N, C-alpha and C positions, 0 to 999 in steps of 0.2 A: 633442663633440655630434654631428658628422657621422659619426664612427666608430660611435657608438651607433645612429644611425639606420640605417646600412648593415647592421650586425649584426642589428638587429631585423627589417629587411626581408627578409634572407635566411631568418631563422627563421620569419617570418610568411608566407612565400611561398605556401604551400599554403592557408592560411586566406584569403588574398586571392582565390584562385580560388573558394573557397566563398562569398565575398561577392558574386560576379557569376555567379549560377547560371542565368540565363535560357536559355542555350544548352543546358542539360541537362534541361529539363523534359520529361517523357515526353509523347508525342503524345496518349495516351488517358487522361491523368490526369483524374479527375472533379473538378468544381468543389466548393468547400466548400458552396456553396448548393444541394446536392441537395434536391429537394422532399420534404417529409415524407410527402406522399400517395403518391409513388412508393415511398418506403422502406417504408411500412406495407403497401402492397398487394403488394409483392414481385413474384414471377413464377415461372414454372416453373423447377424446379431443373435446372441443366445440369451437365455433367461426369460423372465416374464415380460410380456408385452405391456405397453402403456394402457392404463385403464381408462384413459380419457381422450377426447378428440383433439389432441394437440395439433394434428395436421390441419384440421379444419379451422382452428383458431389462428394458426399461422397464416393460412391462405387468406382469411378475412382481414387480418392485420396488414398483410401485403397489399391487398386491394385498397384498404383505407389509407395507406401511405402513398401508394403509387398514383392513385387517381388525383388527389389534391396537387401532387407535384406536376402531373401532366397539365392539369387545368391552369395552375399558376404560371407555368412556362408559356402556355398559349396566350394567357391574358397579358403577360409581359410583352409579347410580340405586338399586341394591339396598343399597348401603352407607349412603346418606343416611337420616336419620330418616323414619319413615313412621307416620302420614300427615304430609306436610310441605307446603311451599309449591311448588306444581306448577311455576309459571313459573321460580322460582329454581332448582329442582332440574333442570329441563330445560336451563336456561342453563349451569349448572355441568357437566352431563354433556357438552354440546356442546363447551364450552371445554376440559374435561379430555381429551375424545377427540382434539381437534385437537393438544393439547400432547403427548399420549401417542404419537400417530402421528408427530409431529415428532421426538421423541427416538428413536423406533425406527428412523428413517432411519440414524442413526449406527451402530446395532447391526448392521443388515444390510450396510451398507457395510464396517464393520470385519470382520465375519464373512467376507465374500467376499475382502477383502484378506488376512486371515490365512491362508485356505486357499491363495491364490495364493503367498504368501510361504513357507508351510510346504512346499508341493510344488515350490517354485522354478520355477513356470511362467514362461516368458519372454514378452516382448511379442509380440503378434500381428503387429507390423510386421516386414517383411523386415529381417533383421539382417545387414548386409554385412561383408565384410572391409574394413579401412580402405584406401581407394583414393583418395588425394587427386587431385582433378580440377581443372578450370579454372573451376569455379563461383565467381563473385565474391560475396563476403559483406560486408555492411555491419554493423558493430556500432555501434548508436546508443544514446547515453546522454542522454536528456532531463533537464534540471535546471531547478530553479526556486529561486533564492536559497539554494543549498546552499553549505556550506563547500567551496571548490574544491580545497583541498589534498588532503584524503582522497579526493575524487572522482578527481582525476588520479592519485593513488597507486593506486587500484583499476584504472584504465585501464592504468597502467604494468605492474602485476602480471599482468593478463590478456594484455597485449602480450608480455611476456617468456615467459609460459606457452605462448602460441601459437608463439613462436619456438622454444622447446625442443621442442615437439611437431611441428615442421616444417610448420605450417599457416599461418604468418604471411603468406606471399606472396599468398594469395587474400583477405586480410581488410583492410578499411579501417575506421578508427574515426571516429566523428562525435560531438563534444560539442555538443549542441543546447540552447542556453540560451533560457529564457523569462524570465530575471530582469528585474524592473522596478525594481531598486534600483541606483543609480549605483555605490555602493561594491562591491556584489556583482559587477556587470558588469566593472569594472576588475580585481578580484581574480581573476575567472575567466580573463581574458586573460593575466594575469601567470602564473597557475598553469599554463595551457596552454603558454605560451612556455617556462616552465621544464621542463615535461615533454618538449617537443620538443628542447630543448637537451640533456637527459640521454639521450634515445633516438637522437639524430642527425638530420641533415637529411633522411634518406631515410624517416623514419617517416611513414606515411600516416595522420596524426591531424589531423583538421580541427575547426575551431571556427566555429560560426555562432550569432549571437544574433538573435532576431526582435524587431522593434520593436513589433509588435502581438501580444498574447497571445490570439489567436483560438482558441477551443475548447480552451484549456488543453493538457494533455498530448496528447490525441488530435489536436488541431490541429497541435501541434509535430511529431508523427510524420507527419501528412498532408502538412505543408509539405516535410519531407524527401523523402517519396515523390514528390511532384510535381516537385521540383527535380532530384533525383539518382537516383530509384528505378529508372529505365530502365537504369542502368549496373550493377545488381546483381540476381542471381538470388534471393538470400536476404538476409534482414535479421534480426539478432539484437537484440532489445530488452532493454536492461539499465537498471535503475533506478540512481539515484545511489549506492545502497548495495549494488549487486549485484556478485558476483564469479563467474566461471566459468573452469574450467581449459581449457587448450588441447586436452586430450584430449576433454573433454566437448563442446566446440564442434566439433571435428573429427568426433566421432561423430554429432552432430546433422546436420551437412552430409551425411555419408555416408547417414544414414537418409533424408534428404529426396531425395538423388540416386537411391536405390534404391527409393523409394516415390513414384512420380510423381503418384499421386492424393492425396497428403497436402499440405494447405495450411499447416498449423501443427502444431508439436510443442512442448508445454509441459513443462518439467522441474519437479522438486520441489526448491525451494531449501531448504537447511538453514540454520537460524538460527545466527548466529555473533556474536562480539565483544560479548557482553553482560556488564556489570559490576554494574549495580544488582541488588538481590535480585529485584525484579519481572521485569526482563529475563532473569535467569538461570532463573527458574522457567518463564517462557514458552519460553525457548530449549530447556530440558530437555524440556518437554512436547512441543514441536514436533518435536524430534529423535527422541523415543521413539515417540510415537503417530502422527506424520505419515506415515511410510512405510506403515503399516497402512491408514490411510484413503485414501492416494493409490493404493495397489494396488487397494483396493475401488472407487474411482472409475474406475480403468482398466478393471476388470472390467465394471461396469455400463454405462459410457458407450461404451467401445470407440472407434470413429472419430467419435464425436459428443461430444467431450470439452470440457474447460475451457481457458480462456485467462485468466491472472491478470495480464496487462499487462506482465510482465517475465520475464527468464530463459527466453525462448522464441525459437524460430526460426520465421520466417514466409516463405512464398514470396511474393515482392514483387508479381509481376504480378497474381495473383488478388486479393491484398489491395488493390492500387490500384484494380482494376476493380470490386470488389464491396463494399468496406468503407467507402465514404464515408458519414459520419454527418450527418444533417440537424439543424436546430434544430426541436425539437418545438413545435407550435403551442400557444398559450395562455400565460397568465401564472402566476406563482407557482412553487413548487418542482417541479411536474409538467411545466412547459414549459421552453423554452430548450434549452441544450446538454445532450447526453446525458453524464452524469457518469461512471457506471460503464460506460465504453465497451468494456472488454475482453470482457465476456460477450457484448455485442452484436456485436462484430467476429467472435468465434468463431461465433456463430449465423449471421451473414451469409455467412461462408465456407462453412459447411455447407449453407446454403440454396442457394448457387451450385453445390453438388455436390462441394466439396472436403472431405476428411476432416480432423478436428481430434483430435489424440491427446494424452493425458497420459502421459508416459513416466517413471514413478516410479523405475525401476531404474537410471536414468542418474545416476551420482555425479559430484561436482565442480561442483555448482551451489549458490550461497550467497547469503544476504541478511541484513540486520540488521532487528531488530524494534524497536518503540517501547520506550524505556527505563523509562517510568513508566506508571502506570495512567491518569493524566490525559492523557498524550500519546497513548495508545492510544484513549481516548475521543474526543479531538479528531479523530483519523483516522476513527473510526467515525461521527462526525457527517457527514462527507462521504460515506462509503460508504452510510450509511443513506438519504440523499437519492437517491443514484444507484440503489440497489437498489429502493427504492420507486417510483422513476420507471419501472421495468420493468413496472409494472402496465399501462402503456399499450402494451407490446410483446408481452405474453403471447399475445394473440389476433391478432397481425399475420400476414398470409398468408405461407406458404412456409416458416416455421420448422419444423424437425423436432420431434417431441414431446419428445425428451429435452432439447432446449434450452429448450423452454417450462418443463420441470421445473427446469432450472437457474435460470431467471428466478424461478419460484415459490420455489425454495429460498433464493435471495438475499433475496427479500422476507420470507420467514419468519425469516431470520437476525435480523431486527430486529422484525418483527411478532409473533414468539413472545413477546417481552418484554411487549408490550401484552396479549397473551392471559394470560400468567402473572399480571400485576398484576390483570387483570380477574377471574381465578379467585380470587385472594386477597380482592378486594373482595366478590365474590359470596358466598364462603364466610363471610366476616365478617358480611355482611348476614343470611345464613341463621342464624347463631348468635345474633345480636342479636334477630332476630324470634322465635326459639324461647324466648329468655330473657324478652322483654318481653310476648309474647302467650301466655297460658296455653293448654295443649292442650284441644281439644274432644273430650271422651270420647263424646259423643253427637252426631256431626256431622249426623245426619238425625233427623227426628222419628219417634216411634213405633218406636224401636229398643230391644229388650229388653236387649242386652248392650253394654257400653262397648267402644270401640275404643281399645286401649292403644297408646301410642307404642312403636315398635320401632326400636332403634338397635343396630348391630353394630360396636362399636369394634374388635374383633379383625379384622373384615374390612377396616376402614380401615387398620389397621396392616399387614395382609398386602399391600394395594394399594400402600402406601408402600414396603415392602421390595421389592416386585416392580419398582416404578419405579426405585428406587436400583440394583437389579441391572442393569437395562437401561443405566443411565448408566455403571456401572463395568465392565461386561463388556469394552468396547473396551480399557480400561486393562489388564485381566487378560490379554487376548489379546496385547497388545504386550509385556507382561512375559514371557509364555510363549514368544513367538517369540524374544525376546532371549536367553533361556536355551537354547532348542533350537538356535538358530543360532550360539550361542557368541559373542554380541555384548555380553555383560555387562561385559567388561573395558573396553570403550570408555566405559562409564558409571560407572567406578570400582569394578567388581565387583558381584556379585549382592547382597551386603548393602547397599551404598550405593545400588544401583539401587532396591531395595525401600523403603529409607528415603526416597529422593528421591520415589518415587511417593506414599508416604504423606503426606509434607510438601506435595507439590504438590496433592494432593487436598484437604488442609485449606485451603491458600491459595485454591484454586479455589472451595471452598464459601463462603469469605468474600467472594470477589469476584463470584460469580455474581449475588447479589441486587443488588449495587451496579451492575453492568453492566445488569441488568434495568431498574432505575429510570432510569438515564441513557438507555438505548435507547428506553424508553417516551416520555420527553420528546422525544427526537429524532424519533420517528415522529409524535407529535402536532404538533410544530413543522413537519414536512414537510406534514402533512395540512392545516394551516391556512395554508400558503403561504409559510412563511419559508425563504429560501434561505440556504445556507451560503457562506462566503467561501473563496477559494482561498488557502491559506497554505503556507509551507514546512514540510516534515516535520521533526519534532524528531529530532535525533541526539545522540550524546554521552551524558554521564553527569550532566546537570544534575538535581539532586534537586528534589522538590516542597517548597515552604515551607509552614509551618503556616498562614499567612494564606491562601495560595492554596487549600490543602486545605479550610480551613473555608469559604471562599467557595463552593466547588463541592459539597462534601459536607454542609455544614451544613443545608440544607433537608431532605435525606434523613434526617439524624439527628433533626431536630425532628419530622418526620413519623413516624418510628419510635417516638419517645417518646410522642407523642400517641396514635397508633393502638394501640400495645402497651399503654399505660396504660388506655385505654378497654376494650380486650378483657379485660385482667386483672381489672378491676372487675366486668365483666358475666359473664365466663365464664373463671375461672382455668384450667380444664382445656384449653380451646381455646388459651389463651395459649401453652402449651408447644408446640403445633403450629406457631404462628407464630414462635416464638423464633429458629430458624435464620435467618429472613429479617430480622426486626426487629433481632436482635443484630448482624448484619452491617452494617446501616445505622447502628446506634449507634456502632460502632467504626470506621466507614469513614475518619474523619479520621486517627487515629493509624496505622491500617493502611496507608493510602495514602502517608503520609509515610515510614513505616518501610520499606516496600517500595521506595521510590524512592532509598534511600540506597545508596551504593557499599560502605560499611563492612560491613553485614550480608551483602552479596553476596560480598565477599571472604572473610568468615569462613566462609560456607557452602562456598565453593570450597576453602578450607584444610581443611575437614572432609571433603571428598570428596563433598559433596552437590551435585546439579544439574550435574555435569560431563557433558560430551558427548564423543563420539569425536574431534571436531576439537580438543579441548583436551588429551586424553590422548595423542594422536598427531597433531600438526598436519600437514596436508598441505603440499606444497611451495608451493602457491599462496598460502597464508596467510603463510608465511615471506617470500615475495616481497613481499607487501603490506606487512608490517612494515618491510622494508628500504626500500621506496619511500616509506613514510610518514616515515621518518627522513632521507631524502635532502634536501639543501638545495634551495631553490627558486631562481628566477632572481635573479641578483645585482642589487641596487638601489643607487642612489646616495644615497638618503635612507631614513629610517625611515617616511616617509609611506605611507599605505595608502589604497586605494580612490580616490575622486574626487580627493583631494589629491595622490595619487601620479601620477595622469594629468596633473595640471597642473604639479606641481613637479619630479618625477623625469624627467630627460631620456630615459632608456631606456624608462620606462613610457609617457611621452608619445609617443615615436616608435612604440612598439608599437601603442598605441591608434589613432594616426593611420593607421598602415599597414593596420589592419583595417577602417577606415571607407571607404565609398565617397566619391568626390570630392563636394564640396558641390554639390548640384544645384539647390536652391531659390534663385532670384535674385529672388524676390518682395520688393519694397522693404520692405513692412511686416514680413516675417519677418526680413529682414536687420537692419533697424533694431531690432527686438525683441531679437535676439541681441546686438547691439552694446550695447544698454542693459543687458543682463544682465552683460556683460563689465565695463562701467563700474561697475555696482553691486558686483561682486565685487572689483574693484580698490580701490574706495573703502571698503567696509565689511567686506571679507573673505568667505570662503566661508560663514560662518554666516548671511549675509544672503540666501543662495540657498536656495530651497525644494527639496524632493526632485524635483519636476517641472522646476524650473529647471535643476538639475544634469543631468538626463537630456536636456533640450533642448540644452544645450551639448555634452554628450558625443556626441550624435548628429550633430554637425556638425564636419567635419574642420577647416575654416577657423577656427571659433570656438575649438576646443581648441588649435590651434597659436597663435592670436593671444593667448589668455589665458596660455598658457605663456610667451611672450616678454614679455608685460606684467608678469607676476609676477616673472620673473627680473630685470627692470629696476627693480623697486621698491627704494626705500630705506626705512629705518626712519623713522617708527614703523609705517607701513602694512605693511611686510614681516612684522611679527610675527603678523599675522592668519593667515599661511599656514604658520607653524611649529607643528608638533604638539607636544604636551606631552612625548612620549617621544623627541624629537630632541635629541641632545646637540650641543654646539657643533661637534664634528667632523662630525656628520651634516648640519648646516644648509648648504643649498646656497649656494655663493659664485658670484656672477655671472661668466660667462665673460669673458675679457680684452676682447673687442670690446664687451661691454656696459659694462664699467668705462670703457673709452676714450670711449664715446659720452657717458657722464655727465661 
């Protein structure tokens, strides 16, 4: 036992430093409680001005988006039956014009990106020769109730890649936990200790868990910046599923060193490690179309670009001084913490005069995407609230116009679904009124000739095909670029690439109406004040069950049958116009289940469909990750996991105690309360402790140590409460000799 404690304390030494951070707090770190009034009012921009004509590009993009929307709305007025219902026609034209302008954004972005990639124009940032300097870099990985083993495997692979690239000496790693579950907390500590044991005692990999989850992920990063930010010039933010090569990280540092006016550089992460059919389709689409759109965003935004919250490098000093986020006043979904903080932090950096760049040409940045449709929609629920919250920030003082456009674009990402559904409802109402109300051939008195209804179905078909062309041109551009740049081999060859695009388009056509319906519900729920809960991100390959799919998609199916049946009875010809949307809602349940399965995904991979360059020729980083994932963890004395391991297993108990601060609270009531919890656990077993009770015990070093000794001193039958079902007789802990002698 003493040997285990000594070993664990050596391994945990650096984390113990991280648990006592008061001496490292930057002198000028902003408080969490920055006033919302000061945030909204802003101030004059300081620092270097933009070197490029971002304003003119933004104005040009605005004209290119608004003009097609106006023309499309006016054209729709000519297509609709005449004479018609003026109010309905005007509403349809306005909604359709907004939607048409919205989809044309993707067209102009992809066109600009395709031209950049075709002529291989490099970034406007100064591109240096690699010159490793003395700049200190912190790689921070915020986690919330994640599976810690793959998270630590990713950290290990990035660590070894940095080591191979010769850039490890200037980098430190921080695993920043916000987990509020006792089992997840202990398993994170064990996984971190195993990682340090594999990499050696010199590995500068720290672990810190916050007791209070203030401001979620943004608060987690802010807490790191306050405590240790003054020791680092740059910070690379990685998600729990992020991977970056040592070469890419070194390149980012060099770019920041040679471009002192830049505050943030965002990379384009490539999607990897997807096995479900849904995940593979999304991975394929992201890998093929993503570079085109990212290059286009780079062209239009220049130094006023995006930040997506991960796989990006940040200059710490301006981030600390200018990016403190307030709690927005008011109740409901529009008030409280800023949820989509990344867009806001980029806008704040630019407001302070620092440039923000998207660097799409930098390879070696990876992420994982949701494996199922329902997992994606759960994530979208959080994003929808965060993006709609930005309506309060669009007109805040000091933000540059392009970042206001970014806010508006994020709002439209979900608001467009509401407009689409409104367009369908308005057009259905138009049809029903024309069916139920006979036309008036003599709308005015004393008219000699009748006014015949005019309807141009061929114009409507032309407008439909033109709309589809705008939607599919970006896909065609991506295919053409892959062929011209000889990248088709990475996607399985030209034939499989074309087949994959065709299949992906079919899947997207089925999923777009489903997403629209869910996003509409999300927007309405935000508008009426319903807040979303912060939960862990789904990873892995867990498929969607039939009952779960029916619970989520059943209302949409019922709506489609009712709506479609009514339209078919009243106007069979219009029913066929609605069929793509209604049909997608009807088959949503089986499609959602089928796409969530790993079997169809593997079958598609065997056929060469939806393959990506990272699968046809895996980079060294992904091979390092697979090796790290297969590596053994920290040796344990028992098969217990989580909270039980912290109490039963001597090594895990010593590790957990080493990472806790000394027990500070000597308040008699709190001490007696924890003692009562220990007595309850000894008498009735761990099942008698609630989740909050377990956290209270794990937060106190003396309580964890006391409960550990009391459990080891137990005799049957109470000892059986602490034995897990998967512990064999060999695994079951035997009390040390001194405990046996005491009894």
